[in-house]
C-alpha positions as CSV (number, residue, x, y, z in Angstrom):
1,X,4.0,18.7,-2.5
2,X,2.0,18.2,0.7
3,X,-1.3,17.4,-1.0
4,X,0.3,15.1,-3.5
5,X,2.2,13.2,-0.8
6,X,-1.0,13.0,1.3
7,X,-2.6,11.5,-1.8
8,X,0.1,8.9,-1.9
9,X,-0.5,8.1,1.7
10,X,-4.2,7.7,1.1
11,X,-3.5,5.5,-1.9
12,X,-1.2,3.2,0.2
13,X,-3.9,3.0,3.0
14,X,-6.8,2.2,0.7
15,X,-4.9,-0.4,-1.5
16,X,-3.4,-2.1,1.6
17,X,-6.9,-2.4,3.1
18,X,-8.6,-3.5,-0.2
19,X,-6.6,-6.8,-0.3
20,X,-7.6,-7.8,3.2
21,X,-10.9,-6.1,4.1
22,X,-13.2,-9.0,3.2
23,X,-11.2,-11.4,5.4
24,X,-11.3,-8.9,8.3
25,X,-14.9,-7.6,8.2
26,X,-16.5,-9.1,5.1
27,X,-19.6,-11.3,5.2
28,X,-17.5,-14.4,5.9
29,X,-14.7,-12.5,7.7
30,X,-13.6,-12.5,11.3
31,X,-15.9,-9.7,12.4
32,X,-18.5,-9.1,9.7
33,X,-19.3,-5.4,9.3
34,X,-23.0,-6.2,8.6
35,X,-23.5,-8.0,11.9
36,X,-21.7,-5.3,13.7
37,X,-23.8,-2.5,12.2
38,X,-27.0,-4.4,12.9
39,X,-26.0,-4.8,16.6
40,X,-25.3,-1.1,16.8
41,X,-28.7,-0.3,15.4
42,X,-30.4,-2.6,17.9
43,X,-28.4,-1.0,20.8
44,X,-28.6,2.7,19.9
45,X,-31.6,2.9,17.6
46,X,-31.6,6.0,15.4
47,X,-28.6,7.4,17.3
48,X,-26.4,4.8,15.8
49,X,-26.2,6.7,12.5
50,X,-24.8,9.8,14.3
51,X,-22.5,7.9,16.7
52,X,-21.1,5.6,14.0
53,X,-21.1,7.6,10.8
54,X,-20.3,5.3,7.8
55,X,-21.6,5.0,4.2
56,X,-21.7,1.3,4.8
57,X,-25.1,1.7,6.5
58,X,-26.4,1.7,3.0
59,X,-24.7,-1.7,2.3
60,X,-22.0,-3.6,4.1
61,X,-21.7,-6.4,1.5
62,X,-18.2,-7.5,0.3
63,X,-18.8,-5.6,-2.9
64,X,-19.5,-2.4,-1.0
65,X,-16.4,-2.9,1.2
66,X,-14.2,-3.6,-1.8
67,X,-15.8,-0.8,-3.8
68,X,-15.2,1.8,-1.1
69,X,-11.6,0.8,-0.9
70,X,-11.0,1.1,-4.6
71,X,-13.0,4.3,-4.8
72,X,-10.7,5.7,-2.2
73,X,-7.7,4.5,-4.2
74,X,-9.1,6.2,-7.4
75,X,-9.7,9.5,-5.5
76,X,-6.2,9.3,-4.0
77,X,-4.8,9.0,-7.5
78,X,-6.7,12.2,-8.5
79,X,-5.2,14.0,-5.5
80,X,-1.7,12.9,-6.5
81,X,-2.4,14.2,-10.0
82,X,-3.6,17.5,-8.6
83,X,-7.1,17.3,-9.9
84,X,-9.9,19.1,-8.0
85,X,-8.3,18.7,-4.5
86,X,-11.0,20.8,-2.9
87,X,-13.6,18.3,-3.9
88,X,-11.5,15.1,-3.7
89,X,-10.2,15.6,-0.1
90,X,-13.7,15.6,1.6
91,X,-14.6,12.5,-0.4
92,X,-11.4,10.8,0.7
93,X,-12.1,11.7,4.4
94,X,-15.6,10.4,4.2
95,X,-14.5,7.1,2.5
96,X,-11.8,6.4,5.0
97,X,-14.0,7.3,8.0
98,X,-16.6,4.9,6.7
99,X,-14.1,2.1,6.5
100,X,-12.6,2.9,9.9
101,X,-16.0,2.8,11.6
102,X,-16.9,-0.6,10.0
103,X,-13.4,-1.9,10.5
104,X,-13.8,-2.1,14.3
105,X,-10.6,-3.2,16.1
106,X,-8.8,-3.9,12.8
107,X,-8.9,-0.1,11.9
108,X,-8.3,1.2,15.4
109,X,-4.6,2.2,15.1
110,X,-3.3,5.6,15.8
111,X,-2.2,6.2,12.2
112,X,-5.8,5.5,11.0
113,X,-7.0,8.4,13.2
114,X,-4.0,10.4,12.2
115,X,-4.8,10.0,8.6
116,X,-8.4,11.1,9.2
117,X,-7.3,14.2,11.1
118,X,-4.7,15.1,8.5
119,X,-7.2,14.6,5.8
120,X,-9.8,16.8,7.5
121,X,-7.3,19.6,8.0
122,X,-6.1,19.3,4.5
123,X,-9.6,20.3,3.3
124,X,-8.8,23.8,4.7
125,X,-5.5,23.8,2.9
126,X,-6.7,22.7,-0.6
127,X,-6.8,25.2,-3.5
128,X,-9.9,25.6,-5.6
129,X,-10.4,24.8,-9.2
130,X,-10.3,21.7,-11.4
131,X,-6.6,21.9,-12.1
132,X,-5.1,24.4,-9.7
133,X,-1.6,25.7,-10.4
134,X,0.9,27.8,-8.5
135,X,0.3,30.7,-10.9
136,X,-3.5,30.7,-10.7
137,X,-4.2,30.0,-7.0
138,X,-3.6,32.0,-3.9
139,X,-1.2,30.4,-1.3
140,X,-2.9,28.5,1.5
141,X,-4.1,30.7,4.3
142,X,-1.8,31.0,7.4
143,X,-4.7,29.5,9.5
144,X,-4.7,26.4,7.3
145,X,-1.0,26.0,7.6
146,X,-1.0,26.5,11.3
147,X,-3.7,23.8,11.7
148,X,-1.3,21.3,10.2
149,X,1.6,22.6,12.3
150,X,-0.5,22.4,15.4
151,X,-1.3,18.7,14.5
152,X,2.4,18.0,13.9
153,X,3.3,19.6,17.2
154,X,0.8,17.6,19.2
155,X,1.7,14.3,17.5
156,X,5.4,14.6,18.2
157,X,5.5,16.3,21.6
158,X,2.8,14.1,23.0
159,X,4.9,11.1,22.0
160,X,7.6,12.5,24.3
161,X,5.4,13.8,27.1
162,X,3.4,10.6,27.5
163,X,6.6,8.5,27.8
164,X,7.7,10.8,30.7
165,X,4.3,11.2,32.3
166,X,3.5,7.4,32.2
167,X,6.2,6.7,34.8
168,X,7.4,3.7,32.8
169,X,10.7,2.6,34.3
170,X,12.4,1.8,31.0
171,X,11.9,5.3,29.7
172,X,12.9,6.8,33.1
173,X,16.3,5.0,33.1
174,X,16.7,5.2,29.3
175,X,16.8,1.4,28.7
176,X,13.6,1.3,26.6
177,X,15.4,0.6,23.3
178,X,17.1,-2.4,24.7
179,X,13.7,-4.0,24.5
180,X,12.0,-2.1,21.6
181,X,13.5,-3.7,18.6
182,X,12.7,-7.1,19.9
183,X,9.2,-6.5,21.3
184,X,7.7,-4.2,18.6
185,X,4.7,-5.6,16.8
186,X,6.3,-6.7,13.5
187,X,10.1,-6.6,13.8
188,X,12.3,-6.1,10.8
189,X,15.6,-8.0,10.2
190,X,17.4,-4.7,10.7
191,X,15.9,-4.5,14.2
192,X,17.8,-7.7,15.0
193,X,21.1,-5.9,14.3
194,X,19.9,-2.8,16.2
195,X,19.1,-5.0,19.2
196,X,22.7,-6.2,19.3
197,X,24.1,-2.7,19.8
198,X,25.8,-2.0,23.1
199,X,23.6,-0.7,25.9
200,X,25.3,2.6,26.0
201,X,24.4,3.3,22.4
202,X,20.8,2.3,23.2
203,X,20.7,4.7,26.1
204,X,22.2,7.5,23.9
205,X,19.6,6.8,21.3
206,X,16.8,7.3,23.8
207,X,18.4,10.6,24.8
208,X,18.4,11.7,21.2
209,X,14.8,10.6,20.8
210,X,13.8,12.7,23.8
211,X,15.6,15.7,22.2
212,X,13.7,15.3,19.0
213,X,10.3,14.7,20.6
214,X,10.4,17.2,23.5
215,X,12.6,20.0,22.1
216,X,12.4,20.2,18.3
217,X,8.6,20.6,18.1
218,X,9.0,24.0,19.7
219,X,10.9,25.2,16.6
220,X,7.6,25.0,14.7
221,X,6.6,28.3,16.5
222,X,9.8,30.1,15.5
223,X,9.2,33.5,13.7
224,X,9.5,33.5,9.9
225,X,12.9,35.2,10.1
226,X,14.3,32.1,11.8
227,X,13.3,29.8,9.0
228,X,16.6,27.9,9.2
229,X,15.7,26.8,12.8
230,X,12.4,25.5,11.5
231,X,14.1,23.7,8.6
232,X,16.6,22.2,11.0
233,X,13.8,20.9,13.3
234,X,12.2,19.4,10.2
235,X,15.4,17.5,9.4
236,X,15.6,16.1,12.9
237,X,11.9,15.1,12.9
238,X,12.2,13.4,9.5
239,X,15.4,11.5,10.6
240,X,13.6,10.1,13.6
241,X,10.8,8.8,11.3
242,X,13.4,7.3,8.9
243,X,15.0,5.4,11.8
244,X,11.6,4.1,12.9
245,X,10.8,3.1,9.4
246,X,14.0,1.2,8.7
247,X,13.9,-0.8,11.9
248,X,10.3,-1.9,12.0
249,X,7.1,-2.3,10.0
250,X,4.7,0.5,10.9
251,X,2.5,0.6,7.8
252,X,2.1,4.1,6.4
253,X,2.7,5.8,9.8
254,X,6.2,6.9,9.1
255,X,5.3,8.2,5.6
256,X,2.3,10.2,7.0
257,X,4.5,11.6,9.8
258,X,7.1,12.7,7.3
259,X,4.4,14.3,5.1
260,X,3.3,16.4,8.0
261,X,7.0,17.3,8.8
262,X,7.5,18.5,5.2
263,X,4.9,21.2,5.7
264,X,7.6,23.0,7.6
265,X,9.6,23.4,4.4
266,X,8.9,26.7,2.8
267,X,8.6,27.5,-0.9
268,X,12.1,29.0,-1.0
269,X,13.6,25.7,0.2
270,X,11.4,23.6,-2.2
271,X,12.5,25.7,-5.1
272,X,16.1,24.6,-4.4
273,X,15.5,20.9,-4.2
274,X,12.7,20.2,-6.7
275,X,13.8,19.2,-10.2
276,X,11.5,21.8,-11.7
277,X,10.8,25.5,-10.8
278,X,7.3,26.9,-10.2
279,X,6.3,28.9,-13.2
280,X,6.9,32.5,-12.5
281,X,7.6,31.7,-8.8
282,X,4.0,32.8,-8.2
283,X,3.6,31.1,-4.9
284,X,6.8,32.7,-3.6
285,X,5.7,36.2,-4.4
286,X,2.1,35.7,-3.2
287,X,-0.2,34.2,-6.0
288,X,-3.1,35.7,-7.8
289,X,-6.1,37.6,-6.6
290,X,-9.5,36.1,-6.1
291,X,-12.1,36.4,-8.9
292,X,-15.2,36.3,-6.7
293,X,-14.6,38.5,-3.6
294,X,-18.1,38.0,-2.1
295,X,-17.9,34.2,-2.3
296,X,-14.3,34.1,-1.2
297,X,-15.1,36.3,1.8
298,X,-17.8,33.9,3.1
299,X,-15.5,31.0,2.4
300,X,-12.7,32.6,4.5
301,X,-15.1,33.4,7.3
302,X,-16.5,29.9,7.5
303,X,-13.0,28.5,7.2
304,X,-11.8,30.7,10.0
305,X,-14.6,29.6,12.4
306,X,-14.0,25.9,11.6
307,X,-10.3,26.3,12.0
308,X,-10.5,28.0,15.4
309,X,-12.9,25.3,16.6
310,X,-10.4,22.7,15.5
311,X,-7.5,24.6,17.2
312,X,-9.5,24.6,20.5
313,X,-10.5,21.0,20.2
314,X,-6.9,20.0,19.4
315,X,-5.8,21.8,22.6
316,X,-8.4,20.1,24.6
317,X,-7.5,16.6,23.4
318,X,-3.8,17.5,24.0
319,X,-4.5,18.3,27.7
320,X,-6.8,15.3,28.1
321,X,-4.2,12.9,26.7
322,X,-1.6,14.1,29.2
323,X,-4.1,13.9,32.1
324,X,-5.1,10.3,31.0
325,X,-1.5,9.2,30.9
326,X,-0.8,10.7,34.4
327,X,-3.9,9.0,35.8
328,X,-2.8,5.7,34.3
329,X,0.5,5.9,36.1
330,X,-1.4,6.1,39.5
331,X,-0.9,9.8,40.1
332,X,-3.5,12.5,40.5
333,X,-4.1,14.9,37.6
334,X,-6.2,17.8,36.4
335,X,-9.9,16.9,36.3
336,X,-11.1,17.5,32.8
337,X,-14.3,15.5,33.0
338,X,-16.3,18.7,32.3
339,X,-15.0,18.4,28.7
340,X,-16.6,14.9,28.1
341,X,-19.7,16.3,26.4
342,X,-17.7,18.4,24.0
343,X,-15.3,15.6,23.1
344,X,-18.2,13.1,22.9
345,X,-19.8,15.3,20.3
346,X,-16.8,15.2,17.9
347,X,-15.5,11.7,18.8
348,X,-17.7,9.8,16.3
349,X,-15.7,11.5,13.5
350,X,-12.4,10.3,14.9
351,X,-10.6,13.4,13.5
352,X,-9.6,15.3,16.7
353,X,-7.3,13.0,18.6
354,X,-4.7,12.5,21.3
355,X,-1.5,10.7,20.4
356,X,1.4,9.0,22.1
357,X,3.1,5.9,20.7
358,X,4.9,3.4,23.0
359,X,4.2,5.4,26.2
360,X,4.8,2.2,28.1
361,X,7.5,-0.1,26.7
362,X,6.7,-3.8,26.4
363,X,9.7,-5.7,27.9
364,X,8.6,-9.3,26.9
365,X,7.4,-10.8,23.7
366,X,4.6,-13.4,24.1
367,X,3.3,-14.8,20.8
368,X,0.2,-16.7,19.8
369,X,1.0,-19.5,17.4
370,X,-2.0,-21.1,15.6
371,X,-1.5,-24.9,15.3
372,X,-3.7,-27.2,13.2
373,X,-4.1,-31.0,13.1
374,X,-6.0,-33.5,11.1
375,X,-6.3,-36.0,14.0
376,X,-5.5,-34.1,17.2
377,X,-2.2,-35.9,17.5
378,X,0.2,-34.4,14.9
379,X,0.2,-30.6,15.1
380,X,1.5,-28.2,12.5
381,X,2.0,-24.5,13.0
382,X,-0.1,-22.3,10.8
383,X,2.3,-19.4,10.5
384,X,1.2,-16.0,9.3
385,X,3.5,-14.3,6.8
386,X,4.8,-11.4,8.8
387,X,4.5,-12.0,12.5
388,X,7.2,-14.1,14.2
389,X,6.6,-17.8,13.8
390,X,9.3,-20.1,12.6
391,X,12.5,-19.1,14.6
392,X,14.6,-19.6,11.5
393,X,12.6,-17.3,9.3
394,X,14.1,-13.8,8.8
395,X,11.8,-10.9,9.9
396,X,10.8,-9.4,6.6
397,X,9.8,-6.0,5.3
398,X,6.1,-5.5,4.7
399,X,5.6,-1.7,5.2
400,X,4.0,0.4,3.9
401,X,1.4,-2.4,3.6
402,X,-0.1,-3.2,7.0
403,X,-1.2,-6.8,7.5
404,X,-3.8,-6.0,10.2
405,X,-4.4,-9.5,11.4
406,X,-0.7,-10.0,12.1
407,X,-0.7,-6.7,14.0
408,X,-3.7,-7.6,16.1
409,X,-2.3,-10.9,17.0
410,X,0.6,-9.0,18.7
411,X,-2.0,-7.1,20.8
412,X,-3.9,-10.3,21.5
413,X,-0.8,-12.0,22.9
414,X,-0.5,-9.2,25.4
415,X,-4.1,-9.7,26.5
416,X,-5.5,-13.0,25.2
417,X,-8.6,-12.8,27.4
418,X,-9.5,-9.4,26.0
419,X,-9.0,-10.5,22.4
420,X,-11.2,-13.6,22.8
421,X,-14.2,-11.9,21.1
422,X,-12.3,-12.0,17.7
423,X,-9.9,-14.9,18.3
424,X,-12.8,-17.3,18.6
425,X,-14.4,-16.3,15.2
426,X,-10.9,-16.4,13.7
427,X,-10.6,-20.1,14.7
428,X,-14.1,-20.8,13.4
429,X,-13.3,-19.3,10.0
430,X,-10.0,-21.2,9.7
431,X,-11.7,-24.5,10.6
432,X,-14.4,-23.7,7.9
433,X,-11.7,-22.9,5.4
434,X,-13.2,-19.5,4.6
435,X,-11.1,-18.4,1.6
436,X,-11.0,-14.7,2.6
437,X,-9.7,-15.5,6.1
438,X,-7.2,-18.2,5.1
439,X,-5.8,-15.7,2.6
440,X,-4.9,-13.5,5.5
441,X,-2.9,-16.3,7.1
442,X,-1.3,-17.3,3.8
443,X,0.5,-20.4,5.0
444,X,0.7,-23.4,2.6
445,X,0.5,-25.9,5.4
446,X,-3.2,-26.3,5.0
447,X,-3.7,-25.2,1.4
448,X,-5.4,-28.4,0.3
449,X,-8.0,-28.6,3.1
450,X,-8.6,-27.0,6.5
451,X,-7.5,-28.9,9.6
452,X,-10.0,-30.8,11.7
453,X,-8.6,-29.3,14.9
454,X,-7.0,-26.0,16.0
455,X,-5.3,-24.9,19.2
456,X,-3.5,-21.7,20.2
457,X,-0.1,-22.2,21.6
458,X,1.5,-19.4,23.8
459,X,5.2,-18.9,23.4
460,X,7.8,-16.5,24.7
461,X,10.1,-15.1,21.9
462,X,13.3,-13.2,22.1
463,X,16.0,-12.3,19.5
464,X,18.9,-14.7,19.4
465,X,22.3,-13.3,20.3
466,X,25.1,-13.0,17.7
467,X,26.7,-16.1,19.1
468,X,23.4,-18.1,19.0
469,X,22.7,-17.0,15.4
470,X,26.2,-17.9,14.3
471,X,25.7,-21.4,15.7
472,X,22.1,-22.1,14.7
473,X,21.2,-19.6,12.0
474,X,18.0,-18.8,13.9
475,X,16.7,-15.2,14.3
476,X,14.5,-16.1,17.3
477,X,14.7,-18.2,20.4
478,X,11.3,-19.4,21.7
479,X,10.0,-21.3,24.7
480,X,6.5,-22.7,25.1
481,X,4.6,-21.1,28.0
482,X,1.2,-22.8,27.8
483,X,-1.7,-23.6,25.5
484,X,-4.4,-20.9,25.5
485,X,-6.9,-23.5,24.2
486,X,-7.1,-27.3,24.0
487,X,-7.9,-28.9,20.6
488,X,-11.0,-27.2,19.1
489,X,-13.1,-28.6,16.3
490,X,-15.7,-26.9,14.2
491,X,-18.4,-28.5,16.3
492,X,-16.9,-26.9,19.5
493,X,-17.2,-23.4,18.0
494,X,-20.9,-23.5,17.1
C-alpha cells in the first residue's frame, strides 16, 4: 500500500510539472534551465556537476524537460502496478532530483524535498523481484520501516516545535488561524467559510493542532503491544492533513503526508479494511526465506550502514532546524556550525531535510496583479487562474495539481524586491507573447495579441465578511497600495 500510494504521489508530481515545465524553465520560459546550468558551470567549473546533480546536464532542451517529466510519470505508473519497485524507485528519485535542481525557485517547495527524501528512503523499503508479492517476498526490514517513521516524526513534530520556537505572536496567543485561511498562498472557497468561524473556535483549533503536532508523533515510538495507540495517532495525523487539504490548495503535500502516516498501519489492520485479503496472509506470519543468502547478507549489511547514516543525518538536520528557528527569533541557540561540512556534503541531493511549515504566520495578504495595456492609458488585469485576482471570482480547487507560478507570485508579493530576478523575465516573456509562459497565466484578456505595456499593481486583499458578501457577492475586498512598476514596454526590458 505504501509503495503504490507513493507511486500515485510521484505520478501527480510529474504530470503536474509536465504541463508547465517549459513555461517555467524551458528555453523560452521565465528562468531557462540551460542558461542557469551554463552559469553554474562558469561559476563552479567541474564542481558544478557534484553540487547540482541533474541529468539535464546532458541536455536541457524543452524536449529533455518534457521527456524527463513523462518518463517519471511512466515509472510512477510501474510503481503503482507493483512492477520491479527495487529498480523503479531509484530511477524515480534521480528523475525528480534532476528536475528539482533545474527547476530553481519553482521547485524549491518543502514538499518537493519531502518527496525526494521519502523516495530515497523507500529504496530501502522496496522488495526485490520483477513482480513481488506478499507470498514470495520477505517483509520490509525493521530498519527500513523505522527510517520512514523517523521521517514522519521529524516532519510533524518540527512543524509544531518551529511554531513555538519562532516566537511568532500569533502562534503564542493561539490566534494564527484567524489569519491563516485568508493569507495562505492559494485559498480555497471552503477557507472563506472557515475564516468566518468565531475566534474561540479558531483558538480551539490551534490548540488541537498543537496536540497533533507536538504530542501524537511520540506514539510512533510506542512498543508493538501498544499498536492501538499508534493507530490512534495515525488517525489524528491523517485528520489534520485532511483539514489542511480541504481548506487550501497545497499540491500533493497533504497526499504525501498521509502516505507517510499510513506506514503506521500494520498488516493486521490493513487486512480488515482492504477489499481483498493477502494470499495466505504471508506477510502477517513473516514471509518467505531468501534464496541467495550470500547476496542477501551483503545487501542487508550495506542497507544497514546506509540506514544508520540517514538516521544520524536526519537527527542532525532536526537539531539544526530548531537552532535556525530559535536564532531567527533573535534568541541564542546551540552552535552547530561544526556540522556545516557534513550537511554541505549531502545537501546537493536534497534528500535529508529540515521541515516546518508556517512557522511564522502571515497576517496580511498583499497581491501582485499583472496589468496590460495596448496604449498605456486603458489597463486590463491579466489574472492568473488560481491566485486571487477578480474579487468576485470564487477561490477554486486546483490541488493536487500545483500551479507553480501562482504559488511563487504569493511569495513575490511578500518580498517584491527579492523576486525581481524572475519577475522581470516574466514580464519580458508576457510582452513577447511567449506561448509557454502565457499558457501559465491562462487569461483570455490578451489571447489575440500580447499587450504593448505591462505594469505590476500592488494590492491588499482580505476576505469579505458574511454581510459584505451577502450585499455584493464578492469573495474578496481589495485596496490598491501602489504600483511596483510604471508602464513597461518590450524595449524597456532589453
